[in-house]
Each structure stands twice: as C-alpha cells, then as structure tokens.
Predicted model as a PDB file, atoms N, CA, C, CB and O in Angstrom, pLDDT in the B-factor column:
MODEL        1                                                                  
ATOM      1  N   MET A   1      -9.857   8.296  -6.698  1.00 89.00           N  
ATOM      2  CA  MET A   1      -9.753   6.858  -6.803  1.00 89.00           C  
ATOM      3  C   MET A   1      -9.339   6.302  -5.436  1.00 89.00           C  
ATOM      4  CB  MET A   1      -8.737   6.451  -7.915  1.00 89.00           C  
ATOM      5  O   MET A   1      -8.478   6.868  -4.763  1.00 89.00           O  
ATOM      6  N   LEU A   2      -9.942   5.220  -5.045  1.00 95.00           N  
ATOM      7  CA  LEU A   2      -9.727   4.635  -3.723  1.00 95.00           C  
ATOM      8  C   LEU A   2      -8.279   4.194  -3.507  1.00 95.00           C  
ATOM      9  CB  LEU A   2     -10.655   3.453  -3.527  1.00 95.00           C  
ATOM     10  O   LEU A   2      -7.748   4.344  -2.406  1.00 95.00           O  
ATOM     11  N   ILE A   3      -7.648   3.664  -4.521  1.00 95.00           N  
ATOM     12  CA  ILE A   3      -6.254   3.203  -4.391  1.00 95.00           C  
ATOM     13  C   ILE A   3      -5.346   4.367  -4.027  1.00 95.00           C  
ATOM     14  CB  ILE A   3      -5.768   2.538  -5.703  1.00 95.00           C  
ATOM     15  O   ILE A   3      -4.505   4.242  -3.136  1.00 95.00           O  
ATOM     16  N   LEU A   4      -5.505   5.478  -4.695  1.00 95.00           N  
ATOM     17  CA  LEU A   4      -4.673   6.651  -4.416  1.00 95.00           C  
ATOM     18  C   LEU A   4      -4.986   7.224  -3.038  1.00 95.00           C  
ATOM     19  CB  LEU A   4      -4.881   7.726  -5.494  1.00 95.00           C  
ATOM     20  O   LEU A   4      -4.084   7.678  -2.333  1.00 95.00           O  
ATOM     21  N   ARG A   5      -6.248   7.206  -2.657  1.00 95.00           N  
ATOM     22  CA  ARG A   5      -6.622   7.698  -1.328  1.00 95.00           C  
ATOM     23  C   ARG A   5      -5.991   6.844  -0.234  1.00 95.00           C  
ATOM     24  CB  ARG A   5      -8.150   7.714  -1.168  1.00 95.00           C  
ATOM     25  O   ARG A   5      -5.448   7.374   0.735  1.00 95.00           O  
ATOM     26  N   LEU A   6      -6.061   5.524  -0.386  1.00 94.00           N  
ATOM     27  CA  LEU A   6      -5.445   4.634   0.603  1.00 94.00           C  
ATOM     28  C   LEU A   6      -3.941   4.863   0.683  1.00 94.00           C  
ATOM     29  CB  LEU A   6      -5.735   3.165   0.260  1.00 94.00           C  
ATOM     30  O   LEU A   6      -3.369   4.858   1.773  1.00 94.00           O  
ATOM     31  N   ALA A   7      -3.304   5.062  -0.457  1.00 92.00           N  
ATOM     32  CA  ALA A   7      -1.864   5.279  -0.481  1.00 92.00           C  
ATOM     33  C   ALA A   7      -1.491   6.595   0.197  1.00 92.00           C  
ATOM     34  CB  ALA A   7      -1.351   5.265  -1.918  1.00 92.00           C  
ATOM     35  O   ALA A   7      -0.499   6.661   0.923  1.00 92.00           O  
ATOM     36  N   ARG A   8      -2.272   7.627  -0.034  1.00 91.00           N  
ATOM     37  CA  ARG A   8      -1.965   8.941   0.558  1.00 91.00           C  
ATOM     38  C   ARG A   8      -2.249   8.967   2.059  1.00 91.00           C  
ATOM     39  CB  ARG A   8      -2.777  10.040  -0.140  1.00 91.00           C  
ATOM     40  O   ARG A   8      -1.500   9.575   2.823  1.00 91.00           O  
ATOM     41  N   GLU A   9      -3.322   8.313   2.479  1.00 91.00           N  
ATOM     42  CA  GLU A   9      -3.691   8.322   3.893  1.00 91.00           C  
ATOM     43  C   GLU A   9      -2.857   7.347   4.726  1.00 91.00           C  
ATOM     44  CB  GLU A   9      -5.160   7.988   4.040  1.00 91.00           C  
ATOM     45  O   GLU A   9      -2.810   7.459   5.951  1.00 91.00           O  
ATOM     46  N   ASN A  10      -2.203   6.396   4.067  1.00 90.00           N  
ATOM     47  CA  ASN A  10      -1.392   5.393   4.752  1.00 90.00           C  
ATOM     48  C   ASN A  10      -0.042   5.282   4.052  1.00 90.00           C  
ATOM     49  CB  ASN A  10      -2.115   4.015   4.783  1.00 90.00           C  
ATOM     50  O   ASN A  10       0.198   4.321   3.321  1.00 90.00           O  
ATOM     51  N   PRO A  11       0.837   6.249   4.268  1.00 86.00           N  
ATOM     52  CA  PRO A  11       2.086   6.305   3.501  1.00 86.00           C  
ATOM     53  C   PRO A  11       3.029   5.121   3.719  1.00 86.00           C  
ATOM     54  CB  PRO A  11       2.807   7.558   3.841  1.00 86.00           C  
ATOM     55  O   PRO A  11       3.923   4.901   2.902  1.00 86.00           O  
ATOM     56  N   SER A  12       2.857   4.365   4.779  1.00 85.00           N  
ATOM     57  CA  SER A  12       3.743   3.220   5.006  1.00 85.00           C  
ATOM     58  C   SER A  12       3.255   1.956   4.302  1.00 85.00           C  
ATOM     59  CB  SER A  12       3.873   2.954   6.495  1.00 85.00           C  
ATOM     60  O   SER A  12       3.960   0.946   4.293  1.00 85.00           O  
ATOM     61  N   TRP A  13       2.067   1.998   3.717  1.00 89.00           N  
ATOM     62  CA  TRP A  13       1.525   0.831   3.023  1.00 89.00           C  
ATOM     63  C   TRP A  13       2.108   0.728   1.620  1.00 89.00           C  
ATOM     64  CB  TRP A  13      -0.011   0.904   2.959  1.00 89.00           C  
ATOM     65  O   TRP A  13       2.222   1.722   0.903  1.00 89.00           O  
ATOM     66  N   GLY A  14       2.472  -0.486   1.245  1.00 89.00           N  
ATOM     67  CA  GLY A  14       2.914  -0.744  -0.110  1.00 89.00           C  
ATOM     68  C   GLY A  14       1.758  -1.235  -0.958  1.00 89.00           C  
ATOM     69  O   GLY A  14       0.624  -1.309  -0.485  1.00 89.00           O  
ATOM     70  N   CYS A  15       2.038  -1.571  -2.205  1.00 91.00           N  
ATOM     71  CA  CYS A  15       0.957  -1.988  -3.103  1.00 91.00           C  
ATOM     72  C   CYS A  15       0.314  -3.299  -2.655  1.00 91.00           C  
ATOM     73  CB  CYS A  15       1.486  -2.135  -4.523  1.00 91.00           C  
ATOM     74  O   CYS A  15      -0.882  -3.496  -2.867  1.00 91.00           O  
ATOM     75  N   ARG A  16       1.081  -4.194  -2.043  1.00 91.00           N  
ATOM     76  CA  ARG A  16       0.485  -5.456  -1.582  1.00 91.00           C  
ATOM     77  C   ARG A  16      -0.491  -5.234  -0.436  1.00 91.00           C  
ATOM     78  CB  ARG A  16       1.576  -6.429  -1.145  1.00 91.00           C  
ATOM     79  O   ARG A  16      -1.536  -5.882  -0.377  1.00 91.00           O  
ATOM     80  N   ARG A  17      -0.163  -4.332   0.468  1.00 92.00           N  
ATOM     81  CA  ARG A  17      -1.061  -4.034   1.584  1.00 92.00           C  
ATOM     82  C   ARG A  17      -2.334  -3.377   1.074  1.00 92.00           C  
ATOM     83  CB  ARG A  17      -0.367  -3.124   2.615  1.00 92.00           C  
ATOM     84  O   ARG A  17      -3.434  -3.722   1.507  1.00 92.00           O  
ATOM     85  N   ILE A  18      -2.187  -2.436   0.161  1.00 94.00           N  
ATOM     86  CA  ILE A  18      -3.353  -1.776  -0.421  1.00 94.00           C  
ATOM     87  C   ILE A  18      -4.209  -2.800  -1.155  1.00 94.00           C  
ATOM     88  CB  ILE A  18      -2.924  -0.640  -1.381  1.00 94.00           C  
ATOM     89  O   ILE A  18      -5.435  -2.777  -1.046  1.00 94.00           O  
ATOM     90  N   HIS A  19      -3.579  -3.686  -1.892  1.00 95.00           N  
ATOM     91  CA  HIS A  19      -4.294  -4.752  -2.604  1.00 95.00           C  
ATOM     92  C   HIS A  19      -5.082  -5.610  -1.619  1.00 95.00           C  
ATOM     93  CB  HIS A  19      -3.307  -5.630  -3.410  1.00 95.00           C  
ATOM     94  O   HIS A  19      -6.241  -5.941  -1.869  1.00 95.00           O  
ATOM     95  N   GLY A  20      -4.457  -5.969  -0.502  1.00 95.00           N  
ATOM     96  CA  GLY A  20      -5.135  -6.768   0.514  1.00 95.00           C  
ATOM     97  C   GLY A  20      -6.322  -6.049   1.123  1.00 95.00           C  
ATOM     98  O   GLY A  20      -7.364  -6.663   1.350  1.00 95.00           O  
ATOM     99  N   GLU A  21      -6.183  -4.763   1.392  1.00 95.00           N  
ATOM    100  CA  GLU A  21      -7.291  -3.987   1.948  1.00 95.00           C  
ATOM    101  C   GLU A  21      -8.454  -3.903   0.963  1.00 95.00           C  
ATOM    102  CB  GLU A  21      -6.819  -2.580   2.325  1.00 95.00           C  
ATOM    103  O   GLU A  21      -9.616  -3.943   1.366  1.00 95.00           O  
ATOM    104  N   LEU A  22      -8.144  -3.787  -0.311  1.00 96.00           N  
ATOM    105  CA  LEU A  22      -9.200  -3.752  -1.323  1.00 96.00           C  
ATOM    106  C   LEU A  22      -9.952  -5.085  -1.369  1.00 96.00           C  
ATOM    107  CB  LEU A  22      -8.607  -3.426  -2.708  1.00 96.00           C  
ATOM    108  O   LEU A  22     -11.172  -5.108  -1.534  1.00 96.00           O  
ATOM    109  N   LEU A  23      -9.224  -6.188  -1.222  1.00 96.00           N  
ATOM    110  CA  LEU A  23      -9.873  -7.500  -1.200  1.00 96.00           C  
ATOM    111  C   LEU A  23     -10.814  -7.628  -0.003  1.00 96.00           C  
ATOM    112  CB  LEU A  23      -8.820  -8.617  -1.163  1.00 96.00           C  
ATOM    113  O   LEU A  23     -11.910  -8.176  -0.122  1.00 96.00           O  
ATOM    114  N   VAL A  24     -10.376  -7.117   1.155  1.00 96.00           N  
ATOM    115  CA  VAL A  24     -11.223  -7.147   2.352  1.00 96.00           C  
ATOM    116  C   VAL A  24     -12.514  -6.359   2.108  1.00 96.00           C  
ATOM    117  CB  VAL A  24     -10.460  -6.569   3.575  1.00 96.00           C  
ATOM    118  O   VAL A  24     -13.578  -6.732   2.602  1.00 96.00           O  
ATOM    119  N   LEU A  25     -12.413  -5.283   1.351  1.00 96.00           N  
ATOM    120  CA  LEU A  25     -13.582  -4.466   1.027  1.00 96.00           C  
ATOM    121  C   LEU A  25     -14.443  -5.090  -0.070  1.00 96.00           C  
ATOM    122  CB  LEU A  25     -13.140  -3.080   0.599  1.00 96.00           C  
ATOM    123  O   LEU A  25     -15.503  -4.562  -0.405  1.00 96.00           O  
ATOM    124  N   GLY A  26     -13.990  -6.208  -0.625  1.00 96.00           N  
ATOM    125  CA  GLY A  26     -14.755  -6.889  -1.662  1.00 96.00           C  
ATOM    126  C   GLY A  26     -14.461  -6.406  -3.067  1.00 96.00           C  
ATOM    127  O   GLY A  26     -15.211  -6.703  -3.996  1.00 96.00           O  
ATOM    128  N   LEU A  27     -13.378  -5.666  -3.230  1.00 95.00           N  
ATOM    129  CA  LEU A  27     -13.001  -5.155  -4.550  1.00 95.00           C  
ATOM    130  C   LEU A  27     -11.875  -6.009  -5.118  1.00 95.00           C  
ATOM    131  CB  LEU A  27     -12.571  -3.661  -4.470  1.00 95.00           C  
ATOM    132  O   LEU A  27     -10.780  -6.063  -4.558  1.00 95.00           O  
ATOM    133  N   LYS A  28     -12.150  -6.666  -6.221  1.00 95.00           N  
ATOM    134  CA  LYS A  28     -11.146  -7.535  -6.825  1.00 95.00           C  
ATOM    135  C   LYS A  28     -10.352  -6.760  -7.866  1.00 95.00           C  
ATOM    136  CB  LYS A  28     -11.805  -8.776  -7.461  1.00 95.00           C  
ATOM    137  O   LYS A  28     -10.836  -6.466  -8.959  1.00 95.00           O  
ATOM    138  N   VAL A  29      -9.119  -6.439  -7.491  1.00 94.00           N  
ATOM    139  CA  VAL A  29      -8.204  -5.728  -8.366  1.00 94.00           C  
ATOM    140  C   VAL A  29      -6.873  -6.461  -8.288  1.00 94.00           C  
ATOM    141  CB  VAL A  29      -8.062  -4.207  -7.963  1.00 94.00           C  
ATOM    142  O   VAL A  29      -6.447  -6.858  -7.204  1.00 94.00           O  
ATOM    143  N   ALA A  30      -6.228  -6.640  -9.404  1.00 95.00           N  
ATOM    144  CA  ALA A  30      -4.931  -7.316  -9.409  1.00 95.00           C  
ATOM    145  C   ALA A  30      -3.884  -6.451  -8.720  1.00 95.00           C  
ATOM    146  CB  ALA A  30      -4.490  -7.644 -10.850  1.00 95.00           C  
ATOM    147  O   ALA A  30      -3.925  -5.224  -8.813  1.00 95.00           O  
ATOM    148  N   ALA A  31      -2.947  -7.092  -8.028  1.00 93.00           N  
ATOM    149  CA  ALA A  31      -1.862  -6.362  -7.360  1.00 93.00           C  
ATOM    150  C   ALA A  31      -1.062  -5.559  -8.379  1.00 93.00           C  
ATOM    151  CB  ALA A  31      -0.933  -7.335  -6.598  1.00 93.00           C  
ATOM    152  O   ALA A  31      -0.590  -4.463  -8.077  1.00 93.00           O  
ATOM    153  N   SER A  32      -0.910  -6.099  -9.575  1.00 94.00           N  
ATOM    154  CA  SER A  32      -0.168  -5.386 -10.610  1.00 94.00           C  
ATOM    155  C   SER A  32      -0.894  -4.119 -11.054  1.00 94.00           C  
ATOM    156  CB  SER A  32       0.067  -6.296 -11.807  1.00 94.00           C  
ATOM    157  O   SER A  32      -0.255  -3.141 -11.441  1.00 94.00           O  
ATOM    158  N   THR A  33      -2.218  -4.133 -10.999  1.00 95.00           N  
ATOM    159  CA  THR A  33      -2.995  -2.943 -11.338  1.00 95.00           C  
ATOM    160  C   THR A  33      -2.789  -1.863 -10.279  1.00 95.00           C  
ATOM    161  CB  THR A  33      -4.493  -3.289 -11.471  1.00 95.00           C  
ATOM    162  O   THR A  33      -2.651  -0.685 -10.609  1.00 95.00           O  
ATOM    163  N   VAL A  34      -2.767  -2.263  -9.010  1.00 95.00           N  
ATOM    164  CA  VAL A  34      -2.496  -1.314  -7.926  1.00 95.00           C  
ATOM    165  C   VAL A  34      -1.114  -0.712  -8.141  1.00 95.00           C  
ATOM    166  CB  VAL A  34      -2.590  -2.006  -6.525  1.00 95.00           C  
ATOM    167  O   VAL A  34      -0.944   0.501  -8.020  1.00 95.00           O  
ATOM    168  N   TRP A  35      -0.134  -1.538  -8.457  1.00 93.00           N  
ATOM    169  CA  TRP A  35       1.234  -1.072  -8.696  1.00 93.00           C  
ATOM    170  C   TRP A  35       1.263  -0.057  -9.836  1.00 93.00           C  
ATOM    171  CB  TRP A  35       2.163  -2.260  -9.016  1.00 93.00           C  
ATOM    172  O   TRP A  35       1.898   0.992  -9.722  1.00 93.00           O  
ATOM    173  N   GLU A  36       0.573  -0.373 -10.938  1.00 95.00           N  
ATOM    174  CA  GLU A  36       0.540   0.523 -12.102  1.00 95.00           C  
ATOM    175  C   GLU A  36      -0.065   1.875 -11.753  1.00 95.00           C  
ATOM    176  CB  GLU A  36      -0.252  -0.117 -13.242  1.00 95.00           C  
ATOM    177  O   GLU A  36       0.470   2.916 -12.137  1.00 95.00           O  
ATOM    178  N   ILE A  37      -1.177   1.864 -11.027  1.00 95.00           N  
ATOM    179  CA  ILE A  37      -1.852   3.107 -10.670  1.00 95.00           C  
ATOM    180  C   ILE A  37      -0.966   3.966  -9.782  1.00 95.00           C  
ATOM    181  CB  ILE A  37      -3.180   2.814  -9.967  1.00 95.00           C  
ATOM    182  O   ILE A  37      -0.870   5.177  -9.984  1.00 95.00           O  
ATOM    183  N   LEU A  38      -0.316   3.348  -8.800  1.00 94.00           N  
ATOM    184  CA  LEU A  38       0.572   4.101  -7.913  1.00 94.00           C  
ATOM    185  C   LEU A  38       1.755   4.676  -8.683  1.00 94.00           C  
ATOM    186  CB  LEU A  38       1.071   3.207  -6.771  1.00 94.00           C  
ATOM    187  O   LEU A  38       2.135   5.829  -8.483  1.00 94.00           O  
ATOM    188  N   THR A  39       2.328   3.870  -9.557  1.00 92.00           N  
ATOM    189  CA  THR A  39       3.479   4.314 -10.349  1.00 92.00           C  
ATOM    190  C   THR A  39       3.099   5.470 -11.277  1.00 92.00           C  
ATOM    191  CB  THR A  39       4.044   3.143 -11.171  1.00 92.00           C  
ATOM    192  O   THR A  39       3.843   6.445 -11.388  1.00 92.00           O  
ATOM    193  N   GLU A  40       1.955   5.367 -11.938  1.00 94.00           N  
ATOM    194  CA  GLU A  40       1.508   6.418 -12.850  1.00 94.00           C  
ATOM    195  C   GLU A  40       1.269   7.738 -12.124  1.00 94.00           C  
ATOM    196  CB  GLU A  40       0.236   5.984 -13.563  1.00 94.00           C  
ATOM    197  O   GLU A  40       1.443   8.810 -12.702  1.00 94.00           O  
ATOM    198  N   ASP A  41       0.868   7.656 -10.846  1.00 93.00           N  
ATOM    199  CA  ASP A  41       0.603   8.868 -10.079  1.00 93.00           C  
ATOM    200  C   ASP A  41       1.842   9.383  -9.358  1.00 93.00           C  
ATOM    201  CB  ASP A  41      -0.498   8.612  -9.077  1.00 93.00           C  
ATOM    202  O   ASP A  41       1.776  10.380  -8.639  1.00 93.00           O  
ATOM    203  N   GLY A  42       2.976   8.705  -9.549  1.00 91.00           N  
ATOM    204  CA  GLY A  42       4.219   9.152  -8.942  1.00 91.00           C  
ATOM    205  C   GLY A  42       4.394   8.749  -7.487  1.00 91.00           C  
ATOM    206  O   GLY A  42       5.224   9.320  -6.779  1.00 91.00           O  
ATOM    207  N   ILE A  43       3.617   7.771  -7.034  1.00 89.00           N  
ATOM    208  CA  ILE A  43       3.725   7.279  -5.663  1.00 89.00           C  
ATOM    209  C   ILE A  43       4.565   6.015  -5.682  1.00 89.00           C  
ATOM    210  CB  ILE A  43       2.318   7.010  -5.035  1.00 89.00           C  
ATOM    211  O   ILE A  43       4.323   5.115  -6.486  1.00 89.00           O  
ATOM    212  N   ASP A  44       5.554   5.946  -4.794  1.00 85.00           N  
ATOM    213  CA  ASP A  44       6.399   4.757  -4.723  1.00 85.00           C  
ATOM    214  C   ASP A  44       5.547   3.573  -4.275  1.00 85.00           C  
ATOM    215  CB  ASP A  44       7.601   4.979  -3.751  1.00 85.00           C  
ATOM    216  O   ASP A  44       5.020   3.596  -3.163  1.00 85.00           O  
ATOM    217  N   PRO A  45       5.392   2.535  -5.107  1.00 80.00           N  
ATOM    218  CA  PRO A  45       4.523   1.417  -4.755  1.00 80.00           C  
ATOM    219  C   PRO A  45       5.064   0.549  -3.622  1.00 80.00           C  
ATOM    220  CB  PRO A  45       4.297   0.566  -5.960  1.00 80.00           C  
ATOM    221  O   PRO A  45       4.327  -0.263  -3.062  1.00 80.00           O  
ATOM    222  N   SER A  46       6.318   0.707  -3.284  1.00 79.00           N  
ATOM    223  CA  SER A  46       6.900  -0.065  -2.194  1.00 79.00           C  
ATOM    224  C   SER A  46       7.744   0.862  -1.327  1.00 79.00           C  
ATOM    225  CB  SER A  46       7.754  -1.246  -2.738  1.00 79.00           C  
ATOM    226  O   SER A  46       8.971   0.859  -1.421  1.00 79.00           O  
ATOM    227  N   PRO A  47       7.086   1.655  -0.483  1.00 70.00           N  
ATOM    228  CA  PRO A  47       7.813   2.681   0.281  1.00 70.00           C  
ATOM    229  C   PRO A  47       8.785   2.091   1.284  1.00 70.00           C  
ATOM    230  CB  PRO A  47       6.838   3.574   1.004  1.00 70.00           C  
ATOM    231  O   PRO A  47       8.597   0.983   1.787  1.00 70.00           O  
ATOM    232  N   GLU A  48       9.833   2.861   1.563  1.00 64.00           N  
ATOM    233  CA  GLU A  48      10.770   2.453   2.601  1.00 64.00           C  
ATOM    234  C   GLU A  48      10.066   2.561   3.941  1.00 64.00           C  
ATOM    235  CB  GLU A  48      12.066   3.321   2.574  1.00 64.00           C  
ATOM    236  O   GLU A  48       9.417   3.565   4.234  1.00 64.00           O  
ATOM    237  N   ARG A  49      10.195   1.548   4.732  1.00 50.00           N  
ATOM    238  CA  ARG A  49       9.553   1.556   6.043  1.00 50.00           C  
ATOM    239  C   ARG A  49      10.422   2.315   7.032  1.00 50.00           C  
ATOM    240  CB  ARG A  49       9.294   0.118   6.541  1.00 50.00           C  
ATOM    241  O   ARG A  49      11.544   1.900   7.320  1.00 50.00           O  
ATOM    242  N   ALA A  50       9.917   3.414   7.550  1.00 54.00           N  
ATOM    243  CA  ALA A  50      10.652   4.224   8.513  1.00 54.00           C  
ATOM    244  C   ALA A  50      10.430   3.728   9.933  1.00 54.00           C  
ATOM    245  CB  ALA A  50      10.241   5.685   8.399  1.00 54.00           C  
ATOM    246  O   ALA A  50      11.134   4.128  10.860  1.00 54.00           O  
ATOM    247  N   SER A  51       9.453   2.862  10.091  1.00 59.00           N  
ATOM    248  CA  SER A  51       9.134   2.393  11.435  1.00 59.00           C  
ATOM    249  C   SER A  51      10.125   1.324  11.887  1.00 59.00           C  
ATOM    250  CB  SER A  51       7.704   1.845  11.485  1.00 59.00           C  
ATOM    251  O   SER A  51      10.933   0.834  11.098  1.00 59.00           O  
ATOM    252  N   SER A  52      10.049   0.981  13.136  1.00 62.00           N  
ATOM    253  CA  SER A  52      10.957  -0.014  13.696  1.00 62.00           C  
ATOM    254  C   SER A  52      10.546  -1.421  13.273  1.00 62.00           C  
ATOM    255  CB  SER A  52      10.991   0.091  15.225  1.00 62.00           C  
ATOM    256  O   SER A  52       9.428  -1.643  12.806  1.00 62.00           O  
ATOM    257  N   THR A  53      11.455  -2.350  13.441  1.00 69.00           N  
ATOM    258  CA  THR A  53      11.144  -3.743  13.162  1.00 69.00           C  
ATOM    259  C   THR A  53      10.271  -4.281  14.288  1.00 69.00           C  
ATOM    260  CB  THR A  53      12.441  -4.590  13.005  1.00 69.00           C  
ATOM    261  O   THR A  53      10.138  -3.646  15.335  1.00 69.00           O  
ATOM    262  N   TRP A  54       9.686  -5.432  14.077  1.00 73.00           N  
ATOM    263  CA  TRP A  54       8.832  -6.037  15.097  1.00 73.00           C  
ATOM    264  C   TRP A  54       9.635  -6.324  16.371  1.00 73.00           C  
ATOM    265  CB  TRP A  54       8.193  -7.337  14.561  1.00 73.00           C  
ATOM    266  O   TRP A  54       9.140  -6.099  17.476  1.00 73.00           O  
ATOM    267  N   ALA A  55      10.849  -6.810  16.229  1.00 78.00           N  
ATOM    268  CA  ALA A  55      11.689  -7.109  17.394  1.00 78.00           C  
ATOM    269  C   ALA A  55      12.011  -5.838  18.166  1.00 78.00           C  
ATOM    270  CB  ALA A  55      12.989  -7.805  16.960  1.00 78.00           C  
ATOM    271  O   ALA A  55      12.011  -5.849  19.397  1.00 78.00           O  
ATOM    272  N   GLN A  56      12.285  -4.742  17.461  1.00 74.00           N  
ATOM    273  CA  GLN A  56      12.550  -3.470  18.125  1.00 74.00           C  
ATOM    274  C   GLN A  56      11.312  -2.968  18.851  1.00 74.00           C  
ATOM    275  CB  GLN A  56      13.025  -2.428  17.115  1.00 74.00           C  
ATOM    276  O   GLN A  56      11.405  -2.438  19.959  1.00 74.00           O  
ATOM    277  N   PHE A  57      10.171  -3.133  18.234  1.00 70.00           N  
ATOM    278  CA  PHE A  57       8.916  -2.717  18.836  1.00 70.00           C  
ATOM    279  C   PHE A  57       8.651  -3.486  20.131  1.00 70.00           C  
ATOM    280  CB  PHE A  57       7.762  -2.919  17.852  1.00 70.00           C  
ATOM    281  O   PHE A  57       8.217  -2.900  21.123  1.00 70.00           O  
ATOM    282  N   LEU A  58       8.908  -4.781  20.124  1.00 80.00           N  
ATOM    283  CA  LEU A  58       8.657  -5.599  21.308  1.00 80.00           C  
ATOM    284  C   LEU A  58       9.576  -5.237  22.463  1.00 80.00           C  
ATOM    285  CB  LEU A  58       8.819  -7.064  20.971  1.00 80.00           C  
ATOM    286  O   LEU A  58       9.185  -5.342  23.626  1.00 80.00           O  
ATOM    287  N   ARG A  59      10.807  -4.806  22.149  1.00 76.00           N  
ATOM    288  CA  ARG A  59      11.731  -4.390  23.217  1.00 76.00           C  
ATOM    289  C   ARG A  59      11.229  -3.145  23.866  1.00 76.00           C  
ATOM    290  CB  ARG A  59      13.144  -4.164  22.680  1.00 76.00           C  
ATOM    291  O   ARG A  59      11.862  -2.632  24.789  1.00 76.00           O  
TER     292      ARG A  59                                                      
ENDMDL                                                                          
END                                                                             
C-alpha cells in the first residue's frame, strides 16, 4: 500500500505530510484514513521529529 510505503521510506513524515503528498499525486484520501492505516500497521502517525528546528538549521 502506498501510504505504508511513504511512511517507511520517509520516517520523519507524519500523517498530514503523507496525506498532502497523496493529494499532490491526485489521490483523494482523508487524513483520518491515513492515520487509521498507519495506526493499524503499528506506525506512529505523528513521529517525533529528531531533526533540528528551522532556526537551528539557518544558524
């Protein structure tokens, strides 16, 4: 399933980002459906961001 593939290949993406990418691809899926699929597969739908903040990145 594309949702699970996107989540596995992009571990920093949350369900909203995945939902947005699906819309760009022309696939209309509700954000809540993305959340449900990730949750059912044991993937945290809103992962903790390990990366730096935008301000830290700019420094």
